[in-house]
N, C-alpha and C positions, 0 to 999 in steps of 0.2 A: 642483723643489728650491730654485732661486734665489728664486722667488716666495714660497715658504714662509718662507725665511730673512728676506726683506725684511719680511713681515707680522709675524713674531715680533719682529724688531728694533723695528718701529714700536710694537708692543704693549709691549715692554720700556721704551722711552723715554717712552711715555705716562705711566707711573707717576712718572717723574722730573719731568715737566712739571707734575704736580699738587702736587708737594712744593715748599715754599718753599726749604728748604736741606737737601737729602738728605745724611744722614750715612753713614758706612761701614757701620753696621748696617742702615740703610735700603736701601743698595745690595745688601748680602748677602741681605736678606730678599726684595727684589724679584726677584733672580736665582733664589732658591730657589722662590718662588711661580710664576714664569714656567716654571721647569723642571717643576713639578708640572702646570701647565696644559697644557704641551706634551705631557707624557706622557699626560695624560687625553685630549687631542685625538686623538693617533695610536692610542691603545689603543681608543678609541671607534670611530674610522673603520676601523681595521684588524682589530679582533677582535670587539668587541661587536655592531656592526651586522651584519656578515656571518654571525657564528656564532649570534646570538640573534634579532635583529630579522629578518634574512633568512630564518630558519628558523621564522618564525611563533611566536616565544616572547616576546611583548611584556611580559608581567608580569615574567619573569625579567630581561629587559633593563632594565626600569624599576627593579627592585630593585638591580641592579648599579650603575646610574647614581647612585642615592641613596646607596649605600654608598661609592662613589668620592668623591662630593661631600663626604660626611661625613668621609671619610679626609683629604681635602685641608684641610678646616677644622681637623681635629685635628692634622695635621702642622704647619700654620702656627702653631697655638696652642703646640704643643710647641717648635717652633723659636724662637718668641718668648720662652718661658721659659728656654730653654737659652742663648740668645745675646743676651738683652735688654741693651741699652746703658743706662748709668745715667741718661741724659737723659730716659728715659721713666718713671722711678720715681715722679715726682711726680704723674703722671696715668695710672697703669698700667691702671686699670679702664676708663677711657674709651677708651684705645687698643686694649685687647683687644676691646671691643665693636665698635669700628670695623673692626678686623682681621677679625672673624668675618663682618660684613656684606660687606666687600669680597671675602673669600674665597668666600662663597656666591654673590655677584653675578657675579664673574668666572668661577667654575666653571659657573654656569648659562649664561652668555654663550658660553663655549667649547663647552658641550654643545649649545646651539642651533645655533651656527655649524657645528660638526663634523658634526652629524647632518644639517643641511640640505645641506651640501656633498656628503656621501656619498649621501644619498637622491637629490639632483638628478643626481649623476653616474651612479647606478644606473639612474635613470629614463631618462637620455639613452642609456646603453648598451642598455637594453631597447628603446627606440624604434628605435635603429639596427639592432638584431637583428631587430625586427619588420619594418622596411623591407626588410632583406636577405632575410628569409624570404618576404615578399610578392613581392619582385622575382623570387626564384628560383621561387616558386610560379607567378607570372604567366608567366615564361619557359617553365616546364615545361608549363603548361596551354596556352599558345599553340602550343608545339611539337606537343603532342598533337592540338590542334584542326587545325593545319595538316596534320598527317599524315593526318587523317581526310578532308580535302578531296580529295586526289589519288586514293585508292582509290575514293571515292564517284563522282567524275567519271569515272574510268577504267572503272568497272563499267557506267555508263550508255552511255558512248561505244562500248565493245566490243559491247554489246548492239545498238547501231545498225549497226555494221559487220557484225556477224553476220547481221542481217536483210538487208543488201544482198548479202552473199555467198550467203545461202540462196536469194535470188531470182536469183542469177547476174547481178546488175546490173553494167553497165559502169562504174558509179561507185565500185565497191568499191576498185580500186587508188588512185583519187584520194583516197578517204576514208582509206585507210591512210597516204598521204603527208601528208594534213592532220593525222592523229593523230600522226605522227612529229614534225611541227613543234610541236604542242601539248606532246608529251612532252618535247621538248628544252627548251622554256620551263619546264615544271614541274620538270625535274631540274636545270637549270643556273641559273635565275634566282630561283626561289622560296626558295632557301636563304638569301638575303639578307633582312635584316629589312624593308627597304623597296625597292621597285622604282619606276621612272619610270611615270607615268601612261600615257605613249605605249606602253610595252611591254605594259601591261595592256590597252590598247585594241587593239593588234595581236593579242593573245591572243584577245580577244573576237571580232574579225573572223574569225580562223581557226576559232574554234568555230562561229560562225554559218555560215560557208562549209561546214563539215563537216555541219551540220544540214540545209542546203539540199539536200545530195545524197540525203538519205533521205526528204524530204517532197515532197508534190506541189506543182504550181505554183499550186494554189488557196490556198495559205498565203501571205499577204502579210507580208513581213518588212522592217522598216526600222530602220536604225541611224544616228542623226543625232548629230553632235558640233558643239557651238558653244563658242566661247571659245578662249583660248590654253592648250593642254594641256602646253606645255613647262615645265620647271623645277618640276614637281609630283611629289612622291614619296608613295607610300602603301604600306600593307601589301599584299603580293601575294595574289592569289586572293580578294579581297574582293567583286568585282563579279560574277564568273562564276556563283555559286550562284543569283542572281536570274534571270539569263538562262537558265540550265539549267532552272530551275523552270518558266519560261514555255514552253520547248519540251517539257518533260515533260508538263505539264498543259494547255497552251493550244493544242494541235494536234488537229484532228478531220479524219478522212478522209471524213466525211459532210456536214459543214457548212463554210462558208467560215471561215477562221481568220485572225486578225490578231495579229501580235506587233510591238510598237513598243518600241524601245530608244532612249533619249535621254540624252546626257551633256552637261551644261552646266557650263562653268567660269566663275566670276566673280572678278574682282580677282586672278587668278593664285593664289588660295589656297583658294577655296571651290568645292566641286563639288556638283552636284545630279544624281543618277542616277535615272532613271525607267524602269521596265519595265512594260509593259501587255500583257495577253493576254486572250483570250475565256474565258468559262466556259461549258461545254456541259452540257446536261441530264443526260447520262450520268455527269457528274463532280460534279454539284451537291451531292450528299450528302457527298462526301469532299473538298470544295473547300478546306478549311482547310489550305493548304499550309504554314502556319507550323509544322506538326508534322513536316515533312520533315526528314530528316537534314541535308541541305545548308543549309537556312534556319536550323534550330536552331543549327547550327555557326557560321554567319556572324553571327548575332545575338549569340552569346556572345563571339565574337572582337571585335565592335564594342564591346561593353560593356567589355571588357578594354583595348582599344587606345585608344578614343576615348570615354571615359566621360562627359565633359562637352561634347564638341564634335560629337556626331553626333545626328541625328534619323532614325528609321526608322519608316515607316508601311506597313502592308500591309492594304489594304482592298478591298472589293468596291464598285465604282462603275459603275452602269448595266450590270450583268451582265458587268463586266470586272474582272479582278483587277489592281490597280494597286499597284506597289511604288515608294515614293519614299524614296531615301536621300540625306541631306544631311550632308556632312562639312565642317566649318569649320576654318579656320586650319591648313591642311596645310603 
């Protein structure tokens, strides 16, 4: 409100600066003209733009603008004839001509300024609403994707424990204890938007230990960590789908199997996570693991969370399935 008042006062005194010696009639006329322009400004921004232009009626809006500008010219002309001072009688025609030009010019100027301000304001509000909607959509989608991770992982893990129990393996109680630790992490830690990398690593260790209980000693498993993992946070449950995929598809009970997991941290803010596992002949035709629920899920989450700062590749190299995930600027 104060800004509007200052602008109109500047506009008002501008007319006095262009006059050599403003008379009382000139002062009255400028006041009347500024009042018309102010009314035009607020009527355009408050009524015409939202009611007509905002409702896709540009022709009706343009007609109304032209009618208002014509009305301003006519009212100024009428005001001049009703309250004209004697000092203008000697050159009345020239003054009327100048008055019409000034009325049209200033009305068009107010029209351009008011329309621009209103449209820019509407655009800004629209952009803010879009950002809020995108933020809410992102939050909802991430929550949905995160909720899919836990049941998918739990389904596979329970299947593994069921197999141990069915075989009456002595490893079943230990497997249940490991699952309890995993579930505690999933229920207590993953509700946060971000978790420490160390907690995620501990979770991976527990998962791998759980998998060791169900597979034979012929499967070689390695998990190497290099670099400083402290003071790094990331979205929870981002790394486990790649490891889970390796154990789901990279283990054979007839052929030697190798699963290699490597986590490298550089400069305290860049991570390179690599998972490598064998591909076996019986799985060759269905080896495209990128179609799995877990990997589809994590790919989507990475696109939402780190759209410009991550690189993900999943390729077959020398009859091995290799996943490389790089996340920068954590």
